[in-house]
N, C-alpha and C positions, 0 to 999 in steps of 0.2 A: 190192380193189375196195371202193368206197365204197358203203354201203347206201343205199337210197332214203329221201327224207326221211320218208314215212309210215311205213315200217318202222322206221327208226331211232328215230323217236318212240315206237312201241310197245315196243321194246326198252327205252328209257330209262325209260318209264312203269312197267314191270314192276320194273325195278332200284329205281326210288326208291320204289314201294310197299313192297317188301321192306325197304328200308334204314328206313323210317318205322317199320315194325312192330319192328324190332330196337331202335330208340331209344325208343320209346314205350310198350312193354308190359312194363316192370318189374313192375308189380302184378299182370298176369295169369299170371305164371310160378308153376308148382308149386315151393316151396322144399324145402330140405332141413332136417331137424330135427337140431339140434345139441345136445349135452350133453357136460359141463356149460355153463351159459352165461358163466362167469367162472371164470378158474384164477388162483391165486396159488401161486407156486413160492417158497418160502424154504429156510432152512438145514435144515429136516426133510424137504422134500418137493422132491426135485429131478427128477422126472419126473412126467408126465401122460399120461393116454389120452383123447381126444376121441372120442365116437362120433357117426357121421354116419347118419342114416337118410334112405332115399329113400322120400318118401311118394307118389310119383306112380305110374302104372299102367305106365310105361316105365323101361327101363334109362337112367340119366342119368350124365353125365360131369362130374366137378367138378374145378376146379383149385383147388389149395392154395398159400398165400403167406402171408408175414408183409405186415401194412399198418401204417403210423405214422400217427397222427393228434395233433393238438394241440386242446387244449380251449378254446373262447371263454369269456368271462365268464359267458355265460348257459347255458353247459352244451353247447352246440352242438359237435360234432365235425368236425374239418376235416382234410383230408389234409395231411400235413406237407410243407412245402417244403424246400429245400435249407438255408435259413437257420434255420428252425424244428429240423431235424434236428441241426444243429451245436449248439443250444441245450439240446436235451433228451437224457436217457439212453434211446435206443430199443435194443429187444432184439435186434437182428440179430446182434450179435457173440456174445451168450450163450445164444442159443436154436438149437436143432438140432431138425428136423421131418421125418417121414417117414409116408406117401409125398407126392410133390407132385403127383400126379394120380390119381384114381381113377374107375373106372366101377363104379357100383353097381347092380344089378338091381333092378327094381320090388319094393316092399315090403322089401329088404333093407337090411343095415347094413355099415359099413366103420369100422375104427378108425384114429385117425392118433395117432401117438407123439410126445410133446414131450419133449425133455432138455435140461437146463441144462448148459452148458459154461463153466467158469469162466476167465475171460482169463487167460494167463500173462504177458503183457507189461504189465500195469498192476495197481495195488491198486484193487480194488473193494469193499473192507469198508465196512459200513455205507452201500451205495448201493443204489438201486432203477432198475429197467430196465423199460419198458413196449413193449408191442405188441399188436396184434390180430391173431388168426389169421383169414385171409379164405379162405372156401369159397365159390368162383364157380361156378355152373352154366356149362357149355360147351353152347351150343345147338348142335342139328343143322340147319344152314342149307341148305335145299333149293337145287339147282342150277337155273339159268334154264332148261335143258332140260326139267327134270321139271315146273316150272311152267308152260312152255309145251304140254307134253303132256298136262298135268291140265286146262288151261283153253284149249282150242283156240279158234280164231276162229270166229265164227258170223256168217253173212252179211256176210263181209269186215271184221268189227270184232273186236278183241281183248276178250275176257272178263277182269275184273280181279277177283281174290278175295284178301282179305287172309289170311294164314296166320300166326297167333302164332308168333313167334320170339322168346324172351326170355332175357335173362341176369340171374339174381339173385345178389346178394352178402351173405353172412351174415358177420357179425363177431362174434368171441369175444374179450373183452379179456384178456391175458395180462400179470401182473406179477410180476417175479423181484426178489427180494431176498436180498443178501448181507450177512451180519452181521445188525445191529439198527439199521436206519436209524429215526430217531425224527421225530415231527411234533409241532406244537401246533396246537391247533383253538379257535377263538372264533366265536361268532356276534355279528356287529355290529349292533346294534339300528338298526332301520330306522324304519318309519312307514307310514302309509297315504297312498296317492296316490288323488285323486278319479276321475282319467280312466286306467283300468289299460289292459291290452291289448285287452279286450273292451269299452271305453268305460265300464266300471263300476268302482267303488273297489277297489283292490287293495292286498294286504300287500306291502311291499318290504323285504329285508334282505339280508345276504351272510355266507356261509360263508367264513371266514378261514382260510388254512393258511399255516404255515412249517415249515422244517425239510426232511428228505431223503427223504420219502414221501408219497404220495397219501393221501388220505382215502375212505373207502368205507363207507357206513352207510344208516340210516334216518332220515327228516326228517320231523317231526311239527309241523303248524301248528294250534293250537287257539284259538278266540275264546272268551272268558268274558264274559256280559254282566254287568251291574251285580247280577243277583239270583243270580249264581254259575252260570247255565245254560251249559253247554259245547256248542260246535258246532265240528266239524272243518272247517277250511279246506283243509288239505292232508294227504295222507300219502303219501310216496314211499318205496319200497324201492331199496336199490342206488344211492343218490345220491352221485357221486364227485366229489373235486376232484383233479386230476391235477397232477402235478409238470409245470414249474415254476410253475404257476399260482399267485398269493398268495389267490386268492378266487375265488368263484363268486357271482354276484349272482342273485336270485331276486325275479320280481314275480309274486304268485300272486292271482288271482280266485276268492273263495269260490263252492262249487258251490251254496250255498242263497241262493236268491234274496232279495233284501230284507235280507240280513244287514247290520246297522248296524256296521261296522268301528269307527267312531269313538267308539261308546260301549263302556265296560268296557275289557278288556285282551287282548292277544295274546301266546301262549306260543309262542315257537319253540324247538324241542327237537332237537338232532342228536346221535344215538348211533351209534358205530361197532360193526360187529358182528364176531364171531369170524372170519369166513370172509374178512373184509376184512384181518386180521392187525392189528387194533388194538382198543382198549377206551377211546377217547376219548369224553368226551362234553360238550356245551356246551348250557346252556339260558338264555334270556333272556325277559324279558317286555317288550313293547312297550304303552306307555299312550299311545294317541293324542292324548288329552284334554291330559296334561301336556305333549307336545310341541307342541301347537298354541300353548300358553301361553308358550312360550321366546321 
């Protein structure tokens, strides 16, 4: 039996309302707290434990999986397609994890166990593998009958009420290294562009990477005026350049309004951190006045 036009429109309206909430309310969901926020597994550490904490007031279900991302030159992470998967060493074949799905009561925690498994069918010495652990909340979607019962018709008209139903994904970078993969680091001297991302002058340069492993460290950009006064243009922790990318390009606008980048000099300093598994450092000075004279 085909429903009447009026009734069919009401049903479709309710379903569409629910779908919009599902796709547009990512920022409204109560997420899960994950620790640690990054994991390095090398020859000395072949397993790790990740702690998930449910911060909401209700029991939540989470789906756990491995996700693969490539990094664009500006640092944006993009889910890998089949072509990118063939070009990069992703960690699916060397990582095992458990459980795959958990229900965590309100205010409680759950552990996820990671284990490195060395492939037997090929040599992986001095190689790096990457992945992200994806922790995705599984929303409880109300049935259409429940919505109809909760919001009945009044004077022959359907009452609409949006119920937040959201799914949020939390990602934890995982790096697995066999042997001692090496890398080389350099900061390519850039310059100052007058029309930056916000319409103001900005510093531009790149972190260059070669070798068999990723870079991970802290980046400091400092402006030193002709009188020797220092102003911090940028400070970032956990700045990565993932394989196989040869470089990561930065364009940074100073947080200090009116700072004259074309006067004095700019120091760019990148230092790997021990938790990144390296100790490389590169430091370069940019002199905009000398660049403009070339």
